[in-house]
N, C-alpha and C positions, 0 to 999 in steps of 0.2 A: 615386470620387464618383458616377459614373453608377449604380453598384449601390445606394448609399444612396438616391438619388432614386427608383429603381425600388421599393425596399423601402417607402419612405414612401408612395409612390403606391399600392402594393398594400394597405398597412395602412389608409390613409384610405378606399380603395374598399371594403374589407371592413367597416369601421366604418359607412360610409354604407349599405351593403346591410343590415347588421344593424338599424340605426336605422329604415330604410324598412320592413323586414320587421315590426319591432315596432309601428311606427305603423300599418301595415296591419291587424295583428291587433286593435289597440285600436279603430281606426275601425270595423272590421267588427263587433266586439263591441258597441260603442255603438249601431250601427244596429239590431242584433237584440236589444237590451236589452229585458227584460220590463218593461213600463211599470207593471204591477200585481203586483209581486213584492218580497219581502223575503228577503235572504240572510243567514243567521246563520253567522258564521265561528266554528266551535267544533270544532276538529280531533279532540278527545277527548270522545266522548259516552258514555264508560263509566267516568269517573273516580270517580263516586259521591259527590263532594264538594259543597260549597256552590256552586261555580261551575256545576255541572251543574244544580242546582236553579234558579239564576238563569236559565239558558238556557230551561228548560221554562216557567218562569213568564213570561219575556219573550215566548216564542212565544204563550202563552195570552193575554197582555195585548194583543199585536198583533192576534190573531184577534178579540178582543172589540172593540177600538177600530176596526179596519178589516176587516170581514168579507169585503170584496171582494179583499183582497190574498192572493196565494199565498205560503206560507212554505216556504223551502228551507233545509236544514241542510247546511253543508259539513263533512264528517267523514271521517276516515281509517279509521274502524271499518267492519267488514263488517256493515252494518245495513240494515234495510228500513224503510219508512215505518211499517209495522204494528208491528215490533219496538220502534222508538223510541217510538211512541205508548204501547205497553204498558209500556215501561220507565219513562216519565214518570209513569204512574199507579202502578205497582207499587212503584217505589223511592222516589218523592217525593210521591205522592198528588196529582199534577197531571193533571187530565183535559183533554186538548187537544180543541178543538172540531172539528178536522179533522186527519187525518194529514199531517205535513209531507212535502214532496218531499225525497229524499235525493240529494245530490251527492257521489259517492264520490271521495275524494282518494287518489292513489297515491304521492305524494311526501312523506308525513308525516315520514319519517326525517330530513328536513332541518331539522326544528324540535326534534328530540329531543336531550336533554342529552348523551347519550353520544356523539353524532356529533361533538361539539366538546369534547375533553378540556381544551383551553385556549381562552381568549377566547370563553367560552361565550355570554355575552350578545350580543356582536356577531354571532357565528356563528348563533345561533338567530334573531336579528332579521333577518339577511339571508336565512336559510332560509325565514322566514315570508313574505318577499316572493315567493320562488320558488313557495311553496305557494299563495299567494293568486293568483298569476298563473294557475296551473292551475285554481283555483276559478273565477275570473272569466271565463276563456276557456270553461269548460264551461257556466257559467250566470251571466249578467250581470243582476243585479236593479236595480230602481230605488233601493232602499234597502239599504245594506250595514251590518249590525250585527255588531260584533265583541264577543263576550262572554268572550273568553279573554285579552285584554291584548296583542294583537299590533299595537302601534302603528305599526310600520314598514310595515304593509299599507295604511295610510290614504291616503297620496299615490297609490298605485297604484289604489285603488278610485275615487279622485277622477278619475284619468285615464280610467277606464272609464265615467265619467259618473254615478257613483252618489252619492247623498246618504249621508254617512258618519256613523254613530252608534256610540258605544262605551259599554260598561259596564265600568269599570275597577275591579277588585278591589284592586289595589295597583300602584304605579308600578314599572316594570321596574328603575329605579334611583332612589335617594333620597339626600338629604343625610346621613341616618343611616348608610347604607352607606359613603359616603365618609369619614364621621367615624370609623367603625370601622377603616378602613384606616389613617387617620392615627394612631389609637391603637394600631395593630398588634395588633388583637384577632383571635385565631384562631377561626373559626366555620365552619359548613358551606359558606359561600360565600367563605371566605378561607382558603386553604391555610396550614397552619402554617409551611411553608417561607418563604412570602411574608411572613407576620406576623413572622418572626424577622429578616428582612433589611430594613435601612433602604433600600437601593438598590432592591430589588424592590418594596417598599411605595410608594416614590416613583413608580416606573414605573406601578404599578397606579393610583395616584391620577390621573396624567395620562390614562391609559386611561379611567378612570371619568368624568373631567370632560369629555373629548371625547365619550364616549358620552352623557352628560347633555345636551350641546349638541345632538347628533343627535336624541335622544329628544324634546327640546323642539320641535325643528323639525318632525318628522313628526307629533307629537301635536297641533300647532296646526292640522293640516289637517282635523280633525273638524268637522262641523256641530253636533254635540251630544256632550258628554262627561258621562256619568253616573258618579258615584263612590259608593262604598258606605259611606263613613264620613268623619268630620271629619278624621281623620289623613290619609286618602288625598286628600281635597279640598285640604288645605293644601299637600301635596307637588305635586299635579297643577297647581294654580294657579301655584305657584312655577316649575315646569318648563315648562308649556305656555303660560302667560301668556294664557289665554283665560277669565278669570273669568266673563264675561258668557255664555259657552256651557257653563259647568260647573255641574251640578246634583247635589246630594247626594240619592241615593235609597237608603235603607237596604235591604239585601238581604232577600229573602223568608224568613222563618222560620216554618215551619208549626207555629204554636202552637195552632191550633184543637183538634187531637187531643190535644195535651199539656196544654192548659189544664183539661181536664175530668178529668184524673187526680187521685186523692185526695191531699190534703196528707199524710195519714197514711201511713206506710211500715210495712206489716204484718210484714215479715220480721224475725226476731230477729237475723239477721246483717246488720249495716250494709253496704251496697254503695256503693262509690265507682266511678264510671264515667268512662271517657275515650273520647270520640268524635272521631276524626280519622283521615285517611288516613295510612298508614304511610310518610310522607315525612320526610326528614332534619330539615327545619325545625320539625316538630311536637314534637320533643324528647321522645319517649316514654321514653327512658332516664332522663331527669331525674325523670319522674313515678314510675317504678318505684323508683328510688333513694330518693325522698322517702317513698313508701309503705312501703318496707322499714324505713326509719328510724322512721317513725311507729309501725309495728307493734312494733318493738323497745322503744319508749318507752311504749307504752300499758300502763296499769296492769292487773293480772291480773283485777280485778273487771269490766272491760269486755269484751264479746264481741269476738272477733277479726273484723276486717272483711274484705271481699273487694274486689279491684280487677278491674274488667272493662275490657279494651281492646277497643274496637269500631271497626273501620275497613275500608277497602278498599285494594287494591294495584293500582297502575297498570301496573307492569312488574316485571321480575326484581329490580331494585334495591330496590323496596318489599318484595318477598317475602324478600329477603335480610335486610333490616332487621327484618322480623317474626320471622324465625328467630333472629336475633341477640338480639332482645328475649326470646324464650322461653329461650334458653340463659342469658342473664343472670339471668332469674328463677330458674332452677335453681341457679345459683351463689350466689344470695342466700338459697336455701332458702325461696323464696316460692311454689313450685308449688302448695301447698295453698291459697293465698290469692289466686292470680291466674288469671284466665280470659282467653281470646282468642277474639273473635268476628269472623270475616272475611266481608266481602261479605254482610251481613245484609239481609233485606228490610225495607221501611219499617215494616210492622206489627210485626216483631220488634224493631226499634229502639225503637218506642214502648213496648213491654212492658219492655224493658231499662231505659229511662229512667224508667219509672214505678216501678221498684223501687229506684232509687238515692237515697241521702241527700245525695250531693255529686257534683260533676262537675269533672274536672281539665282544664286548658288550659294549655299551657306554651310556645307559640310566641312568640318575641320579635318585637315590632312586627307582630303579626297585624293586618292592615288593618281587619278588623271582628271576626269571631269568632261565626259562626252557632251553633256548638256551645254557646257560652256562653249564648246566648239560649234554646236548646233546653233546657239544664239548668234555667234559671230558670223556664221555662214548665212544666216537668215537676216543679217543686217540689224539685229537687235543687240544693242551695246551690253556686254556682260558686266555684271556686278557680282564678283566672285569672292570666295573666302581667301584671305591672304595667307595661304599655306600650300605646301605640297605641289600637286600637279598644276593648278591654275597659276601659281606664282612662279614655278620653275620652268614650265613648258609652254603654257598657253597664252596667258594675258601679258604678253611681252610686246615691246614696240615692233612695228613693221614698217620698214623704210623710214624710220625716224618719227613715225606717227603713233600716237596713243591708240590702243585698241580696246580699252575698257577700264574698269575700276576694280580695286581690291579693297576689301573691308574685313573687319573682325567683330566689331561690336554693333549693337543696335543703332547707336549714334552714327557710326561710320556708314552703315548701310543706308540710313535715312538721308545722310548728307549726299551720298552718291546718287540716290534716287532723285533728290531735289536738283542736283546738277544736271541730270539728264532731262528732267521735266522743264528746266529753265533754259535749256540750250535753244539756240536758233536752229531752224531746219538745216541750214548750210553747215553749221558746226557739227550737228549730229551726223550728217551724211559723211563728213570727212572721217570721223572716227569709225563709223559703220563700214565705210569702204576699206579702211586699213584693217579692220577686224576681219572682214571677208577675205582679204588677201592672206591674212595669217591662217585662217581656217583651212586653206587649201593644202597646208602642210600635213593635215590629218585626214585626208580623204579616204574613202573606202577602197579606191583603186590602189592607193599607196599601201594600205594594209595588205591587200592581196599580194602585191609585189614583195613586201618585206617578209610576210609570213611564209610564202613559198621559198624565198631565198634562205630563210632560217631552217626550215624543215628538210630542205633538199639533201644536205649531207647525211642526216640521220636516216632518211628514207632510202637513200642510195646504198648506205652501208648495210641496211636491213633487208635488201632484196634477196630473194631466194635464188641462190646460184644455179639451181636446176632450171 
């Protein structure tokens, strides 16, 4: 009995010491908090996707709205202020007013997917808390802006005395994900073994529902939640239950350089483009299969099209997917018609988009779909997945005219590709012109205006009265 009392006393003493130690760190950080600084939590500043564009446009918007605020980037990449400033301009055409401060994070592995073969969502979420602890201990700003969707960091940032703002591209979990588990659908985020098992599916449903509750709890800690689409807003409002602090701000689509591209496509070989990171959810394989099917069905009198895959690779997993895609192209005897462009510069992307007659998008429940807007602005007719952002916000009629196609299956994508290839030039230009007008609703300038309008009340309330 005495041994148990001793053990309990020892454990309680250790817990108390840990709590006191943590409280001391938080109190110290709050006291030395930078009153005129904004910290952007974006651990991956080299992913090359729409999320990184949002980061740099958000930094630029804050610099315009509040010139006196210093901006810092929390990143796990080996980058300098100058290299990030140059990257924002070269890759995305965003010219920052001042180079941001870089806060280098050494514990990024704790948010990486491969660190958690099982229970990935909860593992990455808890890992993000550990990573943000490092970030906030190194640099404690007045305003903490998360642009990567790490909602579990928000209560911690509040503990450090920060005003918390987020730009959410998509919810970490949604009712759609739970529904797919109930239907036992096998996808990139639902292993086939689980999908085949009733018992394992039920266990995963319990896990997802518990995680949904936690996600709603931490998400409600934000002072302002900006979301990028109608689909994301509906899910975030349902989960976080803070509609009065939730604002829809469409993501920045750099349509200015694309809008001036000619509607006419001079090349005799019709080009179909696909712009997306080589991530599993982007479903590049579906695009390749649909293109192959369309080429097989295309009448001999039509010129053979080309398919250009354009994207970036975040890690070895993405590189392996790219290699697998190349191998599948060879198996389908499509090498003559398929090109791969990895990590292209922004100016090269504009040139590629300018030569395309159509653009492919195939991610299920894509929260928004910046690439779809870029296709439309470049006068490339979009063929997008019939769900979420493309269906609810983007590929809608403009002035009574069709702006693109929506598809779900390989057959539907192949049919849409064939419709574009068989169109007369005048028919194609009518749809392309309507799509271009539609794309103007999602311009980079519109993002700056809406983003600054959303953050203004929070920044005004957080000003140092002294």
